[in-house]
N, C-alpha and C positions, 0 to 999 in steps of 0.2 A: 668564212670569217667568224672568228670567235669574239663574242661580246662579253666584257667583264661587267660585274654588278654595277659599277659606277657608270658605265656607258648606258646600260639599260635604264638606270634611274634618270639620267639626263634625257635620254630619248623619250621616256615616259612623260616627264615634265613638259617637254616641248610638244609632244603629241596632245596632251591635255589642253595646253594653251592654244594650239592651232585648231584642233577638231572638237573639243568637248566643252568649250565655254561659249555661251550664247553671245552673238554679236548683233545688237539691235541696230547698229548703224547700217547693216546690210540686209535688213528685213523690211519688206518681203523680198526674198531672193527670187529672181526670175526663174521660171521653169526652163530647163534645158531640154531641147528636142533633138539636138545633134548627137547621134550615137557615138561618134568618135570622141567628142568632148567628154561625154559621160564615161566612156571606157578609160580615157586617159586619167581622169580624176579618180576613178575607182582603182586603177592600177597603182597610182601613187599612194592612196590610202592603204591598200593591202601591203605594199612594200614597207611602209613606215610602221604599220601595225605589227609586222612580224618581228620587229626589234624593240618591243616595249614589254612592260609587265602587264599582261592582258587582264589579269585579275584586278589589278589596281585600276585599270581603265573602266572595267565593269563596275566596280564598287563606287568609283567616282561618279559615273553617270547615274547609277541607281540611287545613290544616296541623295543626289540633288533633285531627284524626280520621284519621290516616294508617295506623292499624292497626285491626283489628276490635274489639279491646278498647276503644281510644280512641273509635272510632265509636259504640259503644254508650253509653259513659260521657259523652262530650263533645258528641256530635252529636244523638243521639236524645232527649236531655234538654233541648234548647234550645226556646225559644218559637218560633223560626223553623220547626223541624220540626213542632211541635205544630200550628201554623196550616196549614202545607202538607199535613200528613197528613190533617187534617179536611176540607180542601178536596177532596183526592183521594177520600176516602171519600164525600163528598157527590156528586161527579161520577159515582161508580160506584153510586149509589143505596144506599150503606152495606151492600153485600153483596159477597161474593166474586165477582170478575169472570170466574173460570173458567167456561166455558160448561156444564160438567158438574157444577157445585157449587152456587153461589148461597147459600152459608151466610152467616148474618148475625152470627155470634159469633166471637170470637178473631180479629179482622181485623188484618192487617198490611199495610204498604205495601212493594211490591217495585220495585226499580230494574231495569227491563227493558233498560237500556242498559249494564249492567255498571258502574254508578256514574259514567259519564262526565259526567253533569249534576249530580253532587254539589256542593253549594254554590251552585247556581243553578237548582234545580228549579222555582223560581217562573216561569222563562222557558220551561221544557220539561216541562210537566205531563204530556204524553203519554208521557214516559219513565217514568212511574210507573203502577202499577196496584194495585188492592185485591185482596188474596188472604187466605183464611183461613190459619191456622197450618199446617194439613196441606198445602195446595196450595203455600204458600210454601216449605215444607221440600223439596218435590219440585223446586223451581226451584234449590235450593242443595244438591244431593246431596253435594257435596264437604265442606260444613260439617257435615252430619249424620254422614258417615263419619269425619270428623276427630274429632268428639266421641266416637264409639264407639271409635275407635282409642286415644284418650286414656284412656278408661275401662278398656279391657282392659289397657293398659300399666300403669296404676296397680295394677290387680288382680294382674297378673303380678309386679310388684315386691313386693307385699305378701304374696302367697301362696307364692312360691318361696323357700325357705330356701337358704343357701349349701350347696353339695355336691349332695345329691339334689334332683331337681326334683319337688316335691310340690304338687298342687293339692287343697285341701280344698273339697269341693262339698257344698252343702246336699242334704238328702234329696230325691231325684227319683223320678218314677214309673218302673216297670220299662220301659215303652215308650220313655221318654226316655233311660233308661240304655242300652238297646239301640241307639238312634240315636247316642248318644255313642260307643259301641263301634265302630259302623260308620264314623263320622267319623274317629276317632283311628287306626283301622286303616289309613286311607289316608295318615296322617302317619308312623306308625312302628309296627312290630309289637311292640316291647318295651315294652308298656304293661301295668301291673298295676293292677287296680281292686279295692280292698278295701272291703266294705260292712259297716256296722253299723246299729244302730237309728236313729242320728241323722244320719249323713252318709256319703258315699262319699269315700274318699281315693284319688286317682289318682296313681300313682308312675310317672314316665317316666325310665328309667335313662340312656338314651344321648343324649338331646338336651340341648344347652346352653340356658340361659335365652333367649338371643337367638333361637336357632333355633326354640324352642318358641313364642315370641311370634309370630314370623313365620308359623309353620305355622297357628297359631290365627287370625291375621288373614286367612288365605286363605279361611277359611269363617266369617267373623266373626259374621254374623247368627245362625246356628244355635248355634254354640258359646257365644257371649256370653249368649244366652237361657238356656242350660243352666247356665252358670257363675255366673249371678247368684243 
Protein backbone atom coordinates (compact mmCIF):
# COMPACT_ATOMS: atom_id res chain seq x y z
CA UNK A 1 0.00 0.00 0.00
CA UNK A 2 1.42 3.33 -1.09
CA UNK A 3 0.87 6.26 1.26
CA UNK A 4 0.94 9.79 -0.04
CA UNK A 5 2.34 12.73 1.90
CA UNK A 6 -1.12 13.94 2.88
CA UNK A 7 -2.03 10.49 4.21
CA UNK A 8 1.13 10.35 6.30
CA UNK A 9 0.44 13.81 7.71
CA UNK A 10 -3.09 12.81 8.73
CA UNK A 11 -1.88 9.54 10.23
CA UNK A 12 0.81 11.39 12.16
CA UNK A 13 -1.67 13.90 13.61
CA UNK A 14 -4.00 11.09 14.65
CA UNK A 15 -1.11 9.14 16.16
CA UNK A 16 0.02 12.13 18.22
CA UNK A 17 -3.49 12.73 19.49
CA UNK A 18 -4.02 9.07 20.38
CA UNK A 19 -0.62 8.06 21.77
CA UNK A 20 1.54 11.11 22.51
CA UNK A 21 -0.62 13.43 24.60
CA UNK A 22 -1.01 12.86 28.32
CA UNK A 23 -4.49 11.96 29.50
CA UNK A 24 -4.86 12.75 33.18
CA UNK A 25 -8.41 11.39 33.20
CA UNK A 26 -6.94 7.89 32.85
CA UNK A 27 -4.08 8.23 35.34
CA UNK A 28 -3.04 6.18 37.16
CA UNK A 29 -3.57 3.53 34.53
CA UNK A 30 -3.77 -0.02 35.88
CA UNK A 31 -0.86 -2.35 35.32
CA UNK A 32 -1.63 -5.00 32.70
CA UNK A 33 -0.50 -8.52 33.57
CA UNK A 34 -2.28 -10.40 30.78
CA UNK A 35 0.31 -11.09 28.09
CA UNK A 36 -2.28 -11.40 25.32
CA UNK A 37 -3.66 -7.93 26.07
CA UNK A 38 -0.16 -6.44 26.07
CA UNK A 39 0.72 -8.09 22.75
CA UNK A 40 -2.54 -6.93 21.17
CA UNK A 41 -1.95 -3.31 22.18
CA UNK A 42 1.69 -3.51 21.13
CA UNK A 43 0.79 -4.90 17.70
CA UNK A 44 -1.68 -2.07 17.16
CA UNK A 45 0.93 0.52 18.15
CA UNK A 46 3.51 -0.96 15.78
CA UNK A 47 1.06 -1.06 12.87
CA UNK A 48 0.03 2.56 13.27
CA UNK A 49 3.61 3.70 13.86
CA UNK A 50 4.66 2.24 10.50
CA UNK A 51 2.41 4.72 8.67
CA UNK A 52 3.47 7.99 10.30
CA UNK A 53 6.28 10.51 10.08
CA UNK A 54 8.48 8.92 12.73
CA UNK A 55 10.87 11.86 13.02
CA UNK A 56 7.93 14.15 13.74
CA UNK A 57 6.73 11.77 16.46
CA UNK A 58 10.17 11.74 18.08
CA UNK A 59 10.52 15.51 17.93
CA UNK A 60 7.06 16.02 19.37
CA UNK A 61 7.72 13.70 22.31
CA UNK A 62 11.23 15.03 23.00
CA UNK A 63 10.32 18.70 22.75
CA UNK A 64 7.56 18.26 25.31
CA UNK A 65 9.87 16.48 27.78
CA UNK A 66 13.18 18.33 27.63
CA UNK A 67 13.46 18.56 31.43
CA UNK A 68 13.05 15.92 34.13
CA UNK A 69 9.89 17.57 35.43
CA UNK A 70 8.34 17.69 31.95
CA UNK A 71 9.50 14.13 31.27
CA UNK A 72 7.52 12.87 34.25
CA UNK A 73 4.47 15.05 33.50
CA UNK A 74 4.25 14.91 29.71
CA UNK A 75 6.07 11.73 28.70
CA UNK A 76 5.48 9.05 31.30
CA UNK A 77 1.75 9.88 31.24
CA UNK A 78 1.29 9.15 27.52
CA UNK A 79 -0.40 6.10 26.09
CA UNK A 80 2.76 5.69 23.96
CA UNK A 81 4.83 5.03 27.07
CA UNK A 82 2.08 2.97 28.66
CA UNK A 83 2.16 0.45 25.82
CA UNK A 84 5.96 0.43 25.45
CA UNK A 85 6.42 0.05 29.19
CA UNK A 86 4.16 -3.00 29.34
CA UNK A 87 5.84 -4.57 26.32
CA UNK A 88 9.24 -4.26 28.03
CA UNK A 89 7.80 -5.68 31.25
CA UNK A 90 6.48 -8.66 29.29
CA UNK A 91 9.82 -9.15 27.54
CA UNK A 92 11.54 -9.31 30.94
CA UNK A 93 9.02 -11.71 32.44
CA UNK A 94 7.53 -8.92 34.60
CA UNK A 95 10.39 -9.11 37.10
CA UNK A 96 13.45 -6.98 37.77
CA UNK A 97 16.10 -7.84 35.20
CA UNK A 98 19.01 -7.32 37.60
CA UNK A 99 20.60 -10.74 38.00
CA UNK A 100 20.83 -10.38 41.77
CA UNK A 101 17.25 -9.20 42.31
CA UNK A 102 14.29 -10.72 40.38
CA UNK A 103 11.75 -8.68 42.37
CA UNK A 104 8.25 -8.52 40.83
CA UNK A 105 6.87 -5.45 42.65
CA UNK A 106 7.36 -1.69 42.13
CA UNK A 107 8.78 -2.22 38.65
CA UNK A 108 10.06 0.66 36.53
CA UNK A 109 11.60 0.94 33.06
CA UNK A 110 15.18 2.16 32.77
CA UNK A 111 16.74 3.75 29.67
CA UNK A 112 20.19 2.13 29.59
CA UNK A 113 21.35 4.37 26.72
CA UNK A 114 21.07 7.64 28.64
CA UNK A 115 17.77 8.47 26.88
CA UNK A 116 19.23 8.51 23.36
CA UNK A 117 16.27 6.47 22.08
CA UNK A 118 13.67 8.63 23.81
CA UNK A 119 10.77 9.23 21.47
CA UNK A 120 11.54 6.16 19.37
CA UNK A 121 11.87 3.37 21.95
CA UNK A 122 9.56 1.28 19.80
CA UNK A 123 12.51 0.75 17.42
CA UNK A 124 15.13 0.22 20.14
CA UNK A 125 13.51 -1.91 22.83
CA UNK A 126 16.90 -3.32 23.83
CA UNK A 127 17.75 0.16 25.13
CA UNK A 128 15.17 -0.42 27.86
CA UNK A 129 15.22 -2.78 30.83
CA UNK A 130 12.89 -3.60 33.69
CA UNK A 131 14.16 -2.74 37.17
CA UNK A 132 12.58 -2.57 40.60
CA UNK A 133 12.53 0.85 42.24
CA UNK A 134 15.58 0.12 44.40
CA UNK A 135 17.71 -1.14 41.50
CA UNK A 136 16.54 1.75 39.32
CA UNK A 137 17.66 4.24 41.97
CA UNK A 138 21.12 2.70 41.92
CA UNK A 139 21.35 3.41 38.19
CA UNK A 140 20.55 7.09 38.85
CA UNK A 141 22.61 8.00 41.94
CA UNK A 142 22.84 11.61 40.72
CA UNK A 143 19.05 12.00 40.96
CA UNK A 144 18.94 10.43 44.43
CA UNK A 145 21.70 12.72 45.71
CA UNK A 146 20.02 15.74 44.11
CA UNK A 147 16.82 14.99 46.01
CA UNK A 148 18.75 14.67 49.27
CA UNK A 149 20.62 17.92 48.65
CA UNK A 150 17.34 19.68 47.94
CA UNK A 151 15.85 18.38 51.17
CA UNK A 152 18.82 19.46 53.28
CA UNK A 153 18.84 22.86 51.57
CA UNK A 154 15.19 23.43 52.46
CA UNK A 155 15.85 22.26 56.02
CA UNK A 156 18.80 24.63 56.31
CA UNK A 157 16.77 27.64 55.18
CA UNK A 158 13.96 26.76 57.53
CA UNK A 159 16.01 26.03 60.64
CA UNK A 160 18.71 28.70 60.47
CA UNK A 161 17.51 32.09 61.76
CA UNK A 162 19.33 35.27 60.80
CA UNK A 163 22.38 35.95 62.96
CA UNK A 164 23.24 32.85 64.96
CA UNK A 165 23.27 29.50 63.20
CA UNK A 166 20.91 27.25 65.13
CA UNK A 167 19.68 23.79 64.24
CA UNK A 168 16.71 22.41 66.18
CA UNK A 169 16.96 18.62 66.19
CA UNK A 170 14.38 16.16 67.44
CA UNK A 171 15.29 14.03 70.45
CA UNK A 172 17.82 11.38 69.46
CA UNK A 173 19.47 8.48 71.20
CA UNK A 174 22.70 9.05 73.16
CA UNK A 175 24.65 6.88 70.71
CA UNK A 176 23.39 9.00 67.81
CA UNK A 177 24.22 12.18 69.70
CA UNK A 178 27.78 10.99 70.20
CA UNK A 179 28.02 10.18 66.50
CA UNK A 180 26.80 13.66 65.68
CA UNK A 181 29.44 15.15 68.03
CA UNK A 182 32.15 13.22 66.19
CA UNK A 183 30.93 14.35 62.80
CA UNK A 184 30.57 18.03 63.61
CA UNK A 185 33.95 18.06 65.37
CA UNK A 186 35.44 17.39 61.94
CA UNK A 187 33.62 20.47 60.63
CA UNK A 188 34.26 23.00 63.37
CA UNK A 189 35.26 22.93 67.02
CA UNK A 190 33.02 25.82 68.09
CA UNK A 191 29.86 23.78 68.43
CA UNK A 192 27.55 23.98 71.41
CA UNK A 193 24.85 21.34 71.94
CA UNK A 194 22.18 22.04 74.55
CA UNK A 195 19.83 19.19 75.49
CA UNK A 196 16.39 19.19 77.05
CA UNK A 197 13.66 16.59 77.41
CA UNK A 198 12.21 17.29 73.95
CA UNK A 199 15.03 18.18 71.60
CA UNK A 200 18.67 19.09 71.14
CA UNK A 201 19.58 22.58 70.01
CA UNK A 202 22.89 22.81 68.21
CA UNK A 203 24.41 26.29 67.98
CA UNK A 204 27.31 26.89 65.63
CA UNK A 205 28.83 30.30 66.17
CA UNK A 206 31.50 30.74 63.54
CA UNK A 207 30.14 29.25 60.33
CA UNK A 208 28.02 31.15 57.85
CA UNK A 209 24.82 29.53 56.62
CA UNK A 210 26.34 28.68 53.24
CA UNK A 211 29.48 27.22 54.81
CA UNK A 212 27.40 25.13 57.19
CA UNK A 213 25.24 23.76 54.41
CA UNK A 214 28.32 22.87 52.40
CA UNK A 215 29.89 21.15 55.42
CA UNK A 216 26.74 19.14 56.05
CA UNK A 217 26.57 18.09 52.41
CA UNK A 218 30.04 16.58 52.71
CA UNK A 219 28.63 13.93 55.03
CA UNK A 220 25.06 14.02 53.83
CA UNK A 221 23.79 10.52 54.51
CA UNK A 222 24.78 10.43 58.19
CA UNK A 223 23.83 13.97 59.12
CA UNK A 224 20.59 14.03 57.18
CA UNK A 225 19.40 10.90 58.94
CA UNK A 226 20.10 12.55 62.29
CA UNK A 227 18.65 15.92 61.37
CA UNK A 228 15.33 14.50 60.15
